[in-house]
N, C-alpha and C positions, 0 to 999 in steps of 0.2 A: 031021373032028370032033376028033381028038386034038390037032391043031395049034390049033384054035379053043379047046379046053378049056385047053391050056397057056397060050394068050394070055389067056383069062379069069382063070386063076389068077394070072398075072403082073400083070394089070391090078388084080385084087383086092388083091394084095400092095402094089402101088404106092399104091392108095387108102388101105389101112390104114396104110402107112408115112407117107403125106402127112398123114393125120389125127393120127397119133402126133406128128409134128413140130409140127403146129398146136397140139396139146394141150400139148406141152412149152413151146412159145413162149408160149402163153396163160397157163399156170401160172407160168412165169418172169416174165411181164409183170405178172401180178397180185401176185406176191411182191415184185417191184421196186416196184410202185405203192404197196404197203403201207408200204414203207420211205421212199418219197419224201415230201418236205415238200409239203403241199398248198399250191398257189399262193394267196396272199392277194389280196384286192381293195384298191383305194385306200382304201375306207371302213374297212377293217380295219387298214391300216398307218399312215395319217395320224393323228397325235395319239397314237400308241401308243409309249410310252417303250422298248419292247422292239425297236422298229424305228427306230433313230437314222438321221437323214438328213444328207447333206452334198452340197456342190457339187463337181463333179469335171470336170477337164479332162484331166490326165495328160500334157500336153505337156512335153517335156524341153528342146527347143532354142529358139533365138531367133526361129524362124519356124514357123508352123503348117504350112508345107509339109512339114516333117519330122513325119509322123504317128507317134504311138506304135504299136508293133507289138502284135500279138495277145498275145505272151508278156509284154510290158511291162504291158499292160492286165490280164492275169491276175495278175501279181505284185502290182499295185496293189490289185486286188480282194481278194486274200488278206490283205493288210495291213489294209485297211479293215474287212473282215469280222472280223478278229481283235480289233478294238476296238469291235465291236458295231454297226458301220454296216451297214444293210440296205436303204437307199434312197439312190439317187444322183440328182443333178440335172445334166442336160446342157443345152447352150445353142443348138445349131443342128444341122441335118442337111445343111448345104451341103458339109461336108467328110466324111471317112471316119471321124472319131473316134467318132461315135455308132453307126453301123452296126458298126464293129469292136468297140466296147465290148459291144454286145448279143451279138455272136458270141462274144466272150470269156466272157461270163457264161453263155451257152448251153453252151459247151464245159465250163466248170467244173461246171455242173449235171449234164452227162452223165458227167463223171468222178467226181462225188461227189453222190449223190442228196439229201444233207442240206444242200448249199450253197444259200444263199438270198440273192438280191440283186434289188432292183426298181429301176425307172428312171422318173423324171419327165423325159420327152423334150421338149426345147425346140425349138420351131420359130421361127427368127429372123424378125422382121417389120421392114421398112423403109418409109420414105416414098419417093416418087418422087425420083430423082437422088441418093439417099443414097450416100455414099462415092465420088462422081464429081466431076469438075471443075465440074459445073453446080450451080446454087443448089438446095438441097433444097426440095421442095415438100411442106410438111407437111399439106396438105389432100388430097393424092393419094397412093395407095400405089404401091410398087414393083411392077413387072411380075414380079419374082422371087418374090413372096410365094406365089403360087398353086402353083408348083413345090415350094416349101419345105413347104407344108402337105401336098401330095400325098405327098412323101417320108416325112413323119412318119406319115401314115396307113398307108402301105405297111409301115413298120417296126413299127407298133403291131399290125398284122394278122399280120405274120411272127413276132413274139415276144409273143403275148398273155399268156404266163405271166411276162414280165419287165416290159414297158411297161405301167404302171398309170395314168399321167397324161400328158397332152399339155399343155404350156404354150405358149400363143400369144403370142410376143413376150417380150422381156426389156427392162425399162425402156423400153418402146416408146411409152409415153404421157406420160412426164415431160418437161417442156419444156426442162430443162437438157440433155437428150440431143439437142443441136442438130444433130448430123450426120444423124439418122435418124428422129426421133420422128413418130408418126402420131396422128390423132384417134381417140378411143375407138370411133367408128363402124367403123373398119377392124378393130380387135380383135374387136368385137362381131360383125361379118360372119363372121369365120373361126371364132369360138366357136360361133355358130349353125350354121355349116356342119358342124362336127364333131358337134354334138349331133344334127343331122338324120341324119348317117351312122349314129350309134348307133341312132336310132329305126328306120332302114331295115335294121338288121342288117349294115351294112357296116363297122362297128367294134364291138368288144366292148361289150356293154351296160353292164358295170360299170367301163369306163374312165372316169376323171374328166378334165374339161377345165377349165383355168384360164388366167390370164395372170399373169405374175410381174412386179411393178412396184413402184416407190417408194411409200412410205406416202402421199405427197401425192397420187399418181395414184389412190389408192383412197379419197379423201375424208377423209384424216387431217390435212389442213392447209389450205392456201389454198382458200377457198370457191369460187374460179373453176373449180376442177376438178369441183365437185359439180353436174354437168349431168344432164339427162334421159338422155343416152346412157350416162353412167357408171352411173346407176341401172339401166338396162336390162342393162348388162353384169354388174352384181352379181347380178341375177336369173338371168342366162344361165349363168354359170359354176357348176361343182359346188362350188368353194370359192375363196376369195380367197387369193392368194399375195402377201404384202407384204414390202418390204425396209426395213430400218432400219439406219443406220450412225452410231452415236455416235462412232466413230473419225473419220470425215470431219468430223463436226460439231464436233470438238475444235478445228478451225480455222474452219469457216464459221459456227458458232453456239456460241461457246465459253463462254457464261455458266455452263453446268452444269459445265464442265470445270475452270475455274480455281479455285485454292484460295481459299475465302472468308475474310474477315477473322477470323471466329470460329474458324477452324482453323489460323491462322498459328502458334500455339504448339505444334502437334502435331509429332511427329518426322517425318522424311522418309517413312519407310515408312507411317506412319499417314495422312499426306497422300495418298500414292499409293493406298492401299487405299480411302480415303474417296472419292477421285475415281473409282475403278473401280466402286464401288457406285452412284455418281451416273450413271455410263455405263450400267449395267444399268437403272437407273430411267428413264433417257432412252429406251432401247429399249422398255421397258414402256409408257411414256407414249405413244409413237408407235403401238404396237400397239393400245392401248385407244382411241386417237383414231380409228383406222381402224374398230375394232370398233363404236364409237358410231355412226359414219355407216352402216356396212354393216347393222347391226341396225335402223336406222331405215328401211332399204329392204327388207331380208329378214331377219327376226328369227332364222331358223334356219340362216343361211349360215355354214359353218365358215370360220375364218380361220387360216392358218398362215404361218410366216415363211419366205419363199423365199430370203432372203439376209440375213446379218449376219455381220460378221467384224472382225478386228483385225490390222493388219500388224505385222511385227516388225523391219523395216528401212525407213528413209526418210531421204532427204537433202533432202526438200522441206518442204511445209507442216507435216508432222507429226513432224519430226525435232528435233534439238537447237536449231536456230534458230527453230523454229516452236512448235507446241503441245506438243512433248515427250511425245507420246502413245505413241511407238513403241518397243516392246521385247518380248521373250518373256515377261517376268514379267506385264506388263499383258495380253498376249494370253491367257496362261494363266488369269488371274483372270476375264477376260471370258468365255472359252469355258466354263469350269466354272460360272460364275454363270448364264449363259444356258441351259446344259443343265439345271441344277437347277430354274430357274424354269419353262422350257417343258415339261420332263418332268412336273413336278408339276401343271401346268395343262392337260395334254393337248394341247399345241401342238407340231406338227412344226416343227423348226428346221433348215432346209437350210443348215448353217453354211458360210460361205465362207472358206476352201476346204480341200480335202484336202491338196494338195501345192503348193509354190511352182512358179510357171511364169514363165519369163524372156522370153517373147514379148510380154508385155503392154506392157512399156516397154523394148523391145530395145536402145535406144540408151543407156539409163541403168541399169546393173546394180543401183544402190541405190534405184531408184524404188519407191515403196511398193506399186504394183500387182503387182510381181513377188514380193512377200513376205507374202501373206495365208495361206499354207499352214500346216497343223499339222505338216507335215513339210518339210524342206528338199529341194531338188532331188535330192541324193544319198542321201536316205533317213534323215537324222537326225530323230529325234522331238523336237520343240520342247518347251519347259517344260510346256505344257499336257498333254502325254502322258507325262511322266516316270513318273508312278505306274503307267501302263499297261505301260511297259517293265519296271518293277520286278516286276510280276505275272507276267512271262514270256510275255505274250500274243503277242509278235512273234518268239519264239524260232524260228530257222531260216528266217525270212522275209527276203527281200532286195529292194532297189530299186537298179536300175542296177549290180547286182553287189555291192552293199554290204549287210551285215547291218544290221538296224535297231538303232541305239543312240541314247543321249541326246545332244542338242546340248550344247556346252560340256563334253563328257565327263562330264556329270552334276555339274559343279562349280557349285553355286548361287552361291557367293561370286564367282566369275568372271562369272557372268551378271549379278548385281546391280550390278556396277561400271558397267554400261552403262544402268542404269535411272535415268531422270531424273524429278525432281519436277515436276508441272505448274506453269505460271506462276501467280503470285498475282494475284488480281483487282485492278484499279486502284482505289486508295483515292480516295474523294471528299474533296477538300480543302474544308473549311468556312471561309469568311471572316467 
């Protein structure tokens, strides 16, 4: 009996001790929970100027085989967070970049309960035979699409506090994407699949589903895109994610870009500033063209900008021998004008892009695709962000071992020496 009594006392002590531990953990947990930032929904962050959005890759090398490390991703997240970015857009889950990015954000949140960053997770969609030696079949989809969607679903369920949107495809319906584009039915199939998973409770119910595509693919241009399938897709997505590129159109559709005859007497800087205002108006025109079509199908469907941007180096169509659109001054004007307009109108703008990446045109270091970043590869803040540097937002933050400082060492005069005036419109000769 004595032995039994001693055993019972010890058992009681253990129970009390166990309950005490549970209470401490519980209280600590509650305390921690009170300090934590409550996870927002897509509906709360999209269109919210306090949650600026950006497109992000983070690749440093000339090949995507060299994946950014967790620490590199964390460093980038701290830099972007410091400038007010709280929503990122990724493009595929075929590689480890997106899973590693989500892990990096998760760890940052563990380290700092006030850290806040959300992700629009891209699932890449291809047609049959895309990126192979065989002829692409744009009427059939790639066998790889199913696995890509499954991986996106798994990550959305693993990180429901971070992944708030899944985007099915990137410029996957626009016909100039000749290597891989698909018909809208393919995108619709996978959007409906994700929406069904939400209804079944197999995806978070407040996760939003979209497809991110060129303005013309969303009914903002060529009428041949305005099909019944597109209308069904507009109804199926939670919001429309459209792309607009005045930069590329400075070559392909240059009427808005060239200096009109009435402005020929202006100074060079006045001509440049006027051209950049027209570039902003070009983007606005494409946005509202999409809006007109989308609202004719679904009057309440939100529309946000999934991509728009401006390169700072080009030896091709957009350089000194072409449209002369390319430099940091013009990028700075475009970035700030787009932010001002979209923030005022409640439009999310996933600006393209955060950092320069050199894999996109690996054989040509001066190819424009390598230079859309607001930061250079080695962490210099381009002209668009000089004022953010001045405010001290990046103090102590590094990229690739370099502290964040201004491009051109902050010398605007040196920067402006590389800024070119757009071409003058061809004058009509009257006989």
